[in-house]
ZATOR-383712 format. One line per field, with one value per residue (C-alpha): residue number from 1; residue in one letter; chain; y, x, z. Coordinates in Angstrom, 2 decimals. Layout:
N
num	NUM ...
residu	A ...
chaine	A ...
v	Y ...
u	X ...
w	Z ...
***
This chain:
287
num	1 2 3 4 5 6 7 8 9 10 11 12 13 14 15 16 17 18 19 20 21 22 23 24 25 26 27 28 29 30 31 32 33 34 35 36 37 38 39 40 41 42 43 44 45 46 47 48 49 50 51 52 53 54 55 56 57 58 59 60 61 62 63 64 65 66 67 68 69 70 71 72 73 74 75 76 77 78 79 80 81 82 83 84 85 86 87 88 89 90 91 92 93 94 95 96 97 98 99 100 101 102 103 104 105 106 107 108 109 110 111 112 113 114 115 116 117 118 119 120 121 122 123 124 125 126 127 128 129 130 131 132 133 134 135 136 137 138 139 140 141 142 143 144 145 146 147 148 149 150 151 152 153 154 155 156 157 158 159 160 161 162 163 164 165 166 167 168 169 170 171 172 173 174 175 176 177 178 179 180 181 182 183 184 185 186 187 188 189 190 191 192 193 194 195 196 197 198 199 200 201 202 203 204 205 206 207 208 209 210 211 212 213 214 215 216 217 218 219 220 221 222 223 224 225 226 227 228 229 230 231 232 233 234 235 236 237 238 239 240 241 242 243 244 245 246 247 248 249 250 251 252 253 254 255 256 257 258 259 260 261 262 263 264 265 266 267 268 269 270 271 272 273 274 275 276 277 278 279 280 281 282 283 284 285 286 287
residu	M R D K K E F H I T I N E E I P A G L K A V S I L S E R T D L S Q Q R I K A A M K K G A I W I E D D K G I R R L R R A D T V P P H D S T I H F Y Y A P D V L D T I P P T P T L I S D K K E Y S I W F K P P E M L S Q G S K W G D H C T I N R W I E T N M P F D H H P Q R N C F V V H R L D K A A R G L M M I A H K K N V A A K L S G L F E G R E I D K R Y Q V V I E G A F P T G E Q E I K T E I E G K F A H S I A R S I E Y S E K K N R S L V E V Q I K T G R K H Q I R I H L S G M G F P V V G D R L H G I A S T Q E N L K E A L Q L C A Y S L D Y V C P V S N Q A E K V T L P R E F C L K I
chaine	A A A A A A A A A A A A A A A A A A A A A A A A A A A A A A A A A A A A A A A A A A A A A A A A A A A A A A A A A A A A A A A A A A A A A A A A A A A A A A A A A A A A A A A A A A A A A A A A A A A A A A A A A A A A A A A A A A A A A A A A A A A A A A A A A A A A A A A A A A A A A A A A A A A A A A A A A A A A A A A A A A A A A A A A A A A A A A A A A A A A A A A A A A A A A A A A A A A A A A A A A A A A A A A A A A A A A A A A A A A A A A A A A A A A A A A A A A A A A A A A A A A A A A A A A A A A A A A A A A A A A A A A A A A A A A A A A A A A A A A A A A A A A A A
v	0.03 3.29 5.83 6.80 11.33 14.15 17.63 20.07 23.42 26.43 29.29 32.24 35.84 34.08 32.42 35.01 36.31 34.94 32.49 29.36 25.86 24.28 26.28 26.93 22.51 22.39 24.89 22.70 19.61 19.45 17.50 18.87 20.85 17.99 16.01 17.36 18.69 15.26 14.21 17.17 15.40 11.79 13.29 13.54 16.81 18.63 21.81 22.55 26.44 27.81 25.57 22.12 20.24 18.70 17.33 20.48 19.54 22.61 23.73 27.66 27.85 30.28 28.81 31.57 33.00 30.77 27.58 24.20 22.41 18.61 16.55 12.80 11.37 8.10 7.18 3.94 4.47 8.12 5.86 3.08 1.71 2.10 -1.10 0.03 -1.07 -1.34 0.75 -1.92 0.21 4.29 5.43 9.30 9.77 7.03 3.82 0.49 -0.67 -3.42 -3.59 -5.07 -6.68 -4.48 -1.28 0.84 1.85 4.29 6.46 7.20 9.76 8.95 8.94 8.31 8.25 4.06 4.13 3.86 7.04 8.77 6.97 7.76 11.41 11.77 9.87 10.98 7.19 8.75 9.11 12.17 13.03 15.30 15.12 13.47 13.99 9.84 8.86 6.23 4.50 1.15 -0.72 -4.25 -5.75 -4.32 -7.94 -8.53 -8.04 -7.37 -5.45 -1.32 1.55 4.98 7.90 11.48 13.43 14.17 13.50 10.39 8.88 9.09 7.66 4.15 4.41 4.35 1.31 -0.39 0.58 -0.52 -3.81 -3.19 -4.59 -7.93 -8.54 -11.70 -12.80 -15.89 -17.91 -20.55 -22.64 -25.80 -28.98 -30.80 -27.97 -29.30 -29.79 -27.78 -23.68 -23.40 -20.68 -19.87 -17.96 -16.95 -13.80 -11.29 -9.56 -9.41 -8.99 -11.02 -12.22 -14.16 -15.75 -18.19 -20.13 -23.02 -25.05 -23.94 -26.40 -28.93 -29.72 -33.15 -32.92 -29.87 -30.48 -26.66 -25.74 -22.52 -21.55 -18.56 -16.96 -14.22 -12.09 -10.38 -8.84 -6.60 -7.80 -7.52 -10.13 -12.05 -14.72 -15.39 -16.18 -17.68 -20.05 -20.82 -21.95 -24.12 -25.82 -25.33 -21.90 -19.40 -19.51 -17.23 -16.11 -15.92 -14.09 -16.69 -19.48 -20.83 -24.16 -23.42 -25.36 -22.91 -23.03 -21.98 -19.47 -17.77 -17.35 -13.92 -13.90 -15.85 -13.77 -11.11 -9.11 -10.01 -9.31 -5.85 -6.97 -3.10 -0.62 1.91 5.41 7.99 5.69 3.54 0.88 -2.65 -3.09 -6.10 -6.05 -9.00 -9.41 -10.34 -14.18 -12.81 -11.42 -13.35 -16.25 -19.84 -23.05
u	-0.18 1.47 2.54 -0.57 -0.05 -2.15 -1.70 -2.94 -2.67 -4.36 -5.54 -3.15 -1.12 1.15 -1.31 -2.77 -6.29 -8.58 -7.15 -8.56 -8.87 -6.63 -4.04 -3.37 -3.72 -1.55 1.86 1.82 0.62 3.82 0.09 -1.75 -4.39 -6.28 -5.95 -6.95 -10.23 -10.67 -9.71 -11.96 -14.58 -13.86 -14.46 -10.89 -10.19 -11.99 -12.57 -12.58 -13.59 -15.89 -19.20 -17.32 -15.29 -16.90 -15.42 -15.00 -16.31 -15.33 -12.68 -13.00 -14.15 -12.19 -10.91 -11.71 -8.73 -7.97 -9.38 -8.07 -7.37 -7.31 -5.40 -5.32 -4.53 -4.53 -3.70 -5.17 -8.18 -8.20 -8.00 -10.32 -13.04 -16.56 -19.01 -22.21 -25.37 -28.42 -32.20 -34.33 -37.59 -37.84 -40.42 -39.23 -38.37 -36.65 -35.20 -33.65 -30.93 -29.06 -25.42 -22.85 -19.74 -17.04 -19.04 -18.86 -21.88 -19.83 -17.06 -13.75 -12.09 -9.74 -12.41 -15.96 -16.31 -16.82 -19.91 -23.07 -25.25 -22.89 -22.39 -25.77 -25.95 -23.01 -24.47 -28.29 -29.27 -33.61 -35.65 -37.00 -36.49 -32.98 -30.66 -31.90 -28.90 -28.53 -28.22 -27.47 -30.09 -28.45 -25.48 -24.13 -20.12 -18.23 -17.76 -21.69 -24.05 -28.26 -30.84 -30.30 -32.65 -31.44 -32.80 -33.29 -34.58 -33.04 -37.56 -36.99 -33.66 -34.40 -37.77 -36.01 -33.14 -36.12 -37.68 -34.17 -32.99 -36.44 -36.73 -39.43 -38.21 -37.86 -34.84 -33.29 -30.51 -29.79 -26.34 -24.23 -22.79 -20.38 -22.08 -25.56 -27.50 -30.96 -33.61 -36.71 -35.52 -32.95 -33.11 -30.11 -29.22 -26.27 -24.27 -22.01 -19.26 -21.38 -24.54 -27.75 -27.93 -31.05 -31.10 -33.60 -31.73 -33.05 -32.44 -33.56 -31.13 -28.54 -26.65 -24.20 -22.08 -20.56 -21.72 -22.78 -26.18 -28.15 -30.09 -32.10 -31.03 -33.98 -31.56 -33.88 -31.31 -28.07 -25.29 -21.63 -20.90 -24.37 -24.67 -21.61 -20.68 -23.66 -23.52 -20.22 -20.70 -22.67 -19.47 -21.59 -19.14 -20.61 -18.53 -15.92 -15.65 -12.18 -12.40 -15.53 -15.46 -12.49 -13.44 -12.90 -11.40 -8.47 -10.55 -13.52 -11.75 -10.95 -14.27 -16.64 -18.40 -21.34 -23.98 -26.74 -30.14 -32.76 -35.80 -37.56 -40.58 -42.28 -44.68 -43.69 -42.81 -44.11 -47.73 -47.71 -48.44 -47.52 -44.17 -42.42 -38.99 -37.33 -34.11 -35.11 -33.95 -31.07 -29.34 -29.65 -27.35 -27.45 -25.11
w	0.01 -1.05 1.96 3.74 4.44 6.40 6.21 8.90 8.04 10.53 8.38 10.26 9.05 7.57 4.28 2.30 2.60 0.36 -1.03 -1.81 -0.57 -2.76 -3.85 -0.29 0.24 -3.09 -1.98 0.81 -0.26 -3.67 -5.18 -8.23 -8.21 -10.09 -7.61 -4.38 -5.66 -6.55 -3.08 -1.67 -4.22 -2.38 1.29 2.23 2.81 6.03 7.67 11.37 12.50 14.88 13.22 13.90 11.83 8.43 5.31 2.83 -0.72 -2.67 -3.96 -4.47 -0.50 1.06 4.75 7.57 9.80 12.91 11.18 10.38 7.24 7.88 4.74 4.94 1.60 0.92 -2.61 -2.12 -1.30 -3.23 -5.91 -4.80 -8.25 -5.59 -7.04 -7.73 -6.37 -7.39 -6.64 -5.64 -4.66 -5.02 -2.27 -1.78 0.50 1.18 -0.82 -1.11 -2.64 -3.25 -1.66 -4.10 -1.45 -0.71 -1.21 2.10 4.55 6.25 5.35 7.38 7.52 4.83 2.10 1.86 -1.96 -1.74 0.60 -1.29 0.23 -1.36 -4.73 -4.63 -3.81 -6.81 -9.14 -9.28 -10.31 -9.50 -13.29 -12.71 -9.88 -9.01 -6.75 -3.35 -0.24 1.68 5.07 6.03 8.83 8.93 8.08 6.15 6.76 3.10 3.09 3.41 0.13 0.35 1.14 2.76 3.66 3.38 3.55 1.77 4.55 8.41 10.05 7.67 8.44 12.54 11.88 10.07 12.25 15.36 13.66 13.68 17.32 18.11 16.61 14.86 11.29 10.77 8.94 6.78 5.61 3.58 3.99 2.73 5.26 5.28 6.49 6.32 8.63 10.44 9.84 11.41 13.42 15.21 17.93 18.59 22.42 23.57 24.69 22.09 24.01 26.35 25.36 24.42 21.05 19.57 16.13 13.85 11.52 9.23 6.94 2.71 0.53 0.81 -1.42 -0.47 -3.64 -2.27 1.18 2.06 2.99 1.78 5.08 5.85 9.32 11.19 13.70 16.57 17.46 15.98 17.49 15.73 13.21 14.97 11.77 11.59 15.69 15.76 12.63 13.55 17.24 15.60 14.17 11.06 9.54 7.40 3.28 3.54 6.69 7.16 10.74 12.55 9.94 12.17 10.90 7.01 4.82 2.94 -0.53 0.94 2.92 -1.10 -2.20 -0.59 2.33 1.33 3.75 2.30 3.41 1.13 3.16 5.17 6.37 8.64 9.23 6.58 9.23 6.00 5.33 7.74 5.59 5.89 3.51 2.53 0.43 -1.38 -3.45 -6.58 -7.16 -8.83 -6.18 -4.47 -3.44 -4.85 -3.65
***
C-alpha cells in the first residue's frame, strides 16, 4: 500500500487573505490542484472552525482565519473504484438498494466515495427526480451484500433508525454454510461481547456434492457479526468468513463472504402501511 500522509494547516497571518483552499493545499502538499479537487470530492479533506469539523467539498472555499484544514491523503483509498449498487425500490422519502460486496456503509477520515450513500448522491440514479441527500440508517459489513435502506430526509432518517433500534423491522438473511444444517427451526441464544444475542435459523437447501447448506437466518437482536458467530459456534461456518470461520477449509476462505440481507418486513413510518421488500432472485445467494 502506498504511504498515507496527513496534512493539518492552520489558517493564520502567514497565509494571504482570500486564498482558496485548493491553492493553499497545493502549495503546502506539492500535489496538483486537480488531484486535490478529486480528493475533496471523495471526502478526504476536512475543515475545522467555530462551527465544528466537516468534510470540505468545494475547491473555491476560502477558509476563515483561525480555521484548520485537515487533509488525509491515502492514494490507495482515493484510487479505489467503488462497485455499483442497484435500486430495488424507490419510496421517494427513502429508497432501498442492493449493496454489493466491498461497498462500504460508512466512510472514514480518508474518504467516503466508496460508501453507498455517497455513490447515490454523486450519481443521481433516480428517474425524473433531482439529486437527493442520502442518510444511512443501518449498516452491512463491507464483505456482506444485500438490502439497505437509505433515507433522503433527516426526519425520515430518524424514523427509520428508530425502527431498527426498536427491533421493529423483521430482517432476514441468506447464508451459505459448510455442512448439512439440521432440519427444522434452530433457535440460537448466546451472549456476544457480554450482550444477549438471539437468532433463528432454518435450512432452505442442501448440496450433498458440495456439502453446503443454504440457510435463512432471522435476527432478533443486532449484535456485531451475530450471524457469523452464531453459525460458526454451531459448527457451521459461513463460507468466506475469514474472521469467524475457524472450521473453514482454506479453499472456502478464498471465496467472498456468502452472507446476504434479502428481506425487510416493516410498517413504513411515512405511509403507515405494511411493507415487505425482498431481494430479487438474481441477487440472492446460491449453493
